[in-house]
N, C-alpha and C positions, 0 to 999 in steps of 0.2 A: 543287655545294654551297657558297655563299657565304661567305667566310671574313670573318671580324671582325679589325679591327686596334686595337682600341680597349683599350688596358691597362687603363683603371680600369672598364672594363663586365666584362672578365673579373675582376678583383677582387671587383667587387659581386657577380657571380652567386656567386663562391665564399664571399663573406661570408655569402649566403643559404644554401647548401648546408651549411656545418658546424652551424650551429643547430638544422636540422631533426633531422639525426642525432643530435647531442649533448643536445638538447633533451628529446626522447625518452627518450634513456638516462637521463639527470639526472632527469627528473619522476617517471620510475616506480622508480628505482633503490632508494629506502629502502623503499619499500613491499613491491617485489619481493623485496629481500633479506630483510627482517623475515619478511613472510608466507609466501614459497616454500622460504626457503633458512635460517629460523630465525637469523638474524644478529642480535648485540648489539653493543654499544660497540665493543669489541675486534676483530671480525670487522669491522666496517666501517671502522675503523682502518686494519686490515692491507690490505683491498682498495683504500682509497686512497692508501695507501703505494704499493702496486703499481702503482697507475694512474699515479703519478707518476715511476717509476722511467725509461719512455719520455722524459719532461720532462728528467729529469737528464741523461739520454744525447743530448740534443737535438744537442750538438755534433758528433755522428756524422753529422749533415747533411751537412757539409764534406766529411768522408769519403767519403762515397756519391757526391756530386757530382765529386769529383775522381778517384774510381776510372770512373764511369760519365760521364766528360766530356761526351759526346755528348748525354746526356739533358737537363742543364740544370734549372735551378729550377723553370720553369715546368711542366714534366711531370712532375717529383718532386713537386710542390704537389698535381697532381691525382692521381696515384698514391697518394699519402698520405689523400687523402677516400675513394677507393674503398676502401682498408684500413680506414679509421673506419668506413664505412660496413656493412662486412662484419661489423666487429666488435659494432656496434650490432645488426643484424639478426638474429646468432646467439644474443644474450644469452638471450632468452626460453627457448631450447629447452635452456638447460643450468643448471636452477635448483639448482644444489649451492653447496657452498663452493667447490671446485676448479673447476667450472665457469665461475661468474661471476669468480673471478680470473684465468682464462684469455681469457674473451672480454673483460675488462675492460682486460688489458694488450694486445689486438689493437686493439682500439678508441683506446686512449691513443696506441699506437704511431704510427696515422696521423695523430690530432688533433694530438700535439705536434708531428711533422715539419711538419705543414702550418702551424700557428701560427708556428714558426720562419721558414720560408721566404715564408709570408705578411707578416711584418714587413720582411723583408729587401727584398721586392719593392716593397712599398709605400712606403718609404722610397725606394727608388730612383726611382720613378715619379712619386711625388708631389712637388711643389716646396715648398720650405721656407717660402714665404709665405702658401701655404694648405694645408701638411700637414695640421695640427691638425683642420682643418672637414672635409676629406674623409676623414680616419681617424675622425671623429664621423659622417660619413655612413654610413661603412662598418658603425658601429657600429648605427647607425640601422636600416640594412637587416637585419643581423644580428637586432635587435629586432624588426623587422616577421616576419622568418623564425621568431623565437622564439614570438611572439604566436601565429602560425599552428598552429605546433607545439602549444603549450599548450594552444591552443582544441582542436585535433584531439583531443589527450589526454583534456581533459575531455569531450567529445562524445561519443567512443567508449565511454569508460568507462561515465559514468553515463547516457546516453541509449541506445545501441546496443548498450551491454553486449559490448564485443568484449574479447578475452582481452588480457593484457599481452604474450604471445609474439607474438601477431600486429601488434601496435602497433610492437614493437621491428623486427620484419621490415619494415613500411611505412617506418618513420623510416629506416632504414639504407639500404632500396632506394630512395627519391627521391634522397638525397643521391649516391649511386652514380651514379645517371641523370644528375644535373646534371653530374658530374665528366666521364662519358662525353661528354655534348654540349659541354662545352668542350674537350675532348681533339679532336673531330672539327671544330669551328667556328672555333677560334683556332688560327693558325700559332703558329710560335716568334716572339715578340715579343721585341723588342731591348731589352736595357737599356743605358743610357747611358754607365755605368763598367763595364769589365772586372772582375770581383771576384776577391779573393784565392781561390786555392781550398785554403787552409791553416789550420791554428788560430792565432789571435792573441790575445794578451792583453796590452792597453797600459796602462803606467802612468798615464797622463793619463786612462784611462776608469774611474779608480777609483772615483769616487764614483756614476758611473752603474751599476757592478756591486753597489756596496752598496746602492743604492736598489733593483735589481733582486732582490737576496737578500732584503731587509726584505719587499718585495711579495709574494714567493712564501709567506714565514710566513703573511703577512695572509690571503692569498687562501685558505689551507687552511683555517682559522678559518671564513671565511664558506660557502665551497664544502662543506665537509664537516660541520659541526659546527652552524652556523646552521641549514640545514635537517632538520638530523637532531634539534635541539632540537624543531623543529614536529610532527615524527612522533611522538618518543618521550614529550615533556613534556605536549604538547597535544594528541596524538592526532589529529592530521589523517590525512585518507586521501589518497588518490591524487589524488583529483579535485580534493581542495581545496588540495593542494601546486600542482596545474597552474594552478588558479585564482590562486594568489599569484605564480606565474612569469608569467601572463597578463599580470597588473597591472605587473610587471616589465617586459616586453617593450612594453607600450604606452607607460609614460613614458619608457621611453629611445627608443623609436623618435622621438619629439618633441623629446627634450631632448638626445640625444647632439649632434646637429649644431650645436646652440646653446652646448653646453659648448667644443664644438671651438673655435667663434668667440670664446668668451671666453677660451680659452688663447692664441689669437692676439693677445688684447686686454691680458690681464692678465700674461702671461709664465708660463713653467713654475716659477718659485719659489714665487709667490702663488697657483697651482692647486694645487699640491703641497703647501703647507703647510694650506691649507684643507681639502683631502682627509685629512691625518693628523689634524686637530682632531677634524674630525667623526668619523673613526674612534674616537677616544681616548672621546667621549661615547657613541656607539653601542655598543662592546663593554661598556663599564661598564654602560650600560642592561640588555643582555642578561644579563649576570651577576643582576641584580634582577629582571628582568621576569616576573611572575606573570600577567598578563593576556594571552590568544593574540592579541587584536586589536592590543595594542601592540607585540606581537612580531614582528606582520606589517608594521607600519608600519617598525620598526627593520630590517626584512628588506627591504624596499622602498628605504629609505634607504641601506641599506647597498650594494645592488646599483647604486645610482644613481652613487655616490661611484667605482664603476670605470671610470666615462667621464672621471675627472679625469685617471686614470692614462696616458691620451693622453699627457699632458704629460712623462711618463718618455722615451717613445719620439722626441718632438719635441726634448728636450733633447739626447739622444745624437746624431740627426740634425744638429742644429746644431754638435757639437764634434767630429762624426766625420769622418775622411778616406773619401770616398765610394767608396773601394776597399774599405774596411773592413766594410761594412755587412753582408754575407751572413755573413762569418767570426763578426764580433762577435754578431750575432742567434744564431747556434749556442750559443755561447760563453755568452751572458746567459742563455739558456732553460736551461742546463743550470746556472749560478748560482743563477736563480729557484727550480730545483726541489730544491737540496741540503737547504733546510728541509723543502721538499713531501715529500720521501722520508722526513724521520725525524720530523717533527711528528704525522702523523696516529695512528702507532702509539702515540708517547708521550701524545699527549694522549687516545688511546682509554682508555689505562689510567688517566689523570687523571680521563677524563668518570666512570667508575666510582665513584669517590670524591667528586667535586665537579665538577660539569657548569660551575657558577660561576666556578672557578678558570680554567677553558680560556680563557673571555673577558676575565677580569682579565688574564691574561698578555699576552692580545691588544691590551690597552689599552697596557700597557706597550711592546710591540713597535712600536705606532703612535708612542708617545711618541719612541721613538728614530728611525724614520723621519721624525717632524717635524724633528728635530734636525739630521738629515743635508738635509732639504728647504732649511734655512735657509743650506745652503752652496752652493746652486746659484745661479748670479750672475743678475743681472736681465737680461743679455744675452749668453747663452752662445754662443760660438763657438769654433774652434779656434785654442788660445792662451789662451783663457779659460774654461776647463773647470771651474774651482772658484771660488768668490768672492775667494780671496785671490791667484789665478794671476797677475793683473796687478801686484798689489803686490810679489811676489817679483821680478819683472823690473825694477823702477825702481831 
């Protein structure tokens, strides 16, 4: 059997595997939860908080790598995708509150472990000069996989009348097959720098940590409540939600690499500032929207801004010691999910009295993120992590 030696090809294949499993899970979740398990705002908030607990525990990736030192990041990434696919495949066969909670945690454990390892491996294998473009290409591949997935969901639900449990099984199974293929076809790929196998938090990364924390809060409002708005307020069916996700995938497939090129041209400071200004406008509009088509446009624009978050990763790549990438990726994902574990429950309760307040508080969080983004230097590097870092040394 021929072995592949290209690390980029490995990452691109995994970038396709994850959205297939997660896309099916996400596209069906709200309708499956409401129709099969009688979920309301509080239950969906609890489920999403449980989903983020493995993200909060992402720092344990380093502990696992330290304990199973022979495994390596590459193999653990593949095991993570297998777990995610298994959790997705089982979801449709446990249509109860406890059943959805358990399968969600299993899926999420694999998903968040993989995302942590994926960030570490991509920042190690991609050169700084074109990392943003290649990260954008990975997002484009993921968007294409999402496009395929949401098209599959729409076609099988509306045309073939296939059941949701069967779709969950197919989506999880495809991701698992891709992971098994990569396990067999790729040898242990080399890393450029031996990574620290212990948890590290460095004072000079404080701005990256804060940007990561605020990003977790922003993401929860989008992932949990923006899509829930479409189902609860505007009555979207699972097929209609899939079409909306389809549009997201199509747009990102073409624009994500271009946004990566713009990050290389504009720099992280300008890109992040534009992202947060856009979020402020979108969150305020979410709070006021009464037309479902306008809500769809806002949702697509909101999703598109996620591509600009690549700038957070390249900012860290430029300021970091190369040996810190794996350890800091785990710590950063845990920081990202501190807000993610807490906010869905609190916002789920707030949603019952005023959905608009959920999005208005999101606008406030985006404004705080904008202030932090203005502290990113125009030329970040080791020794110039924050705007005033050089001035302090003069």
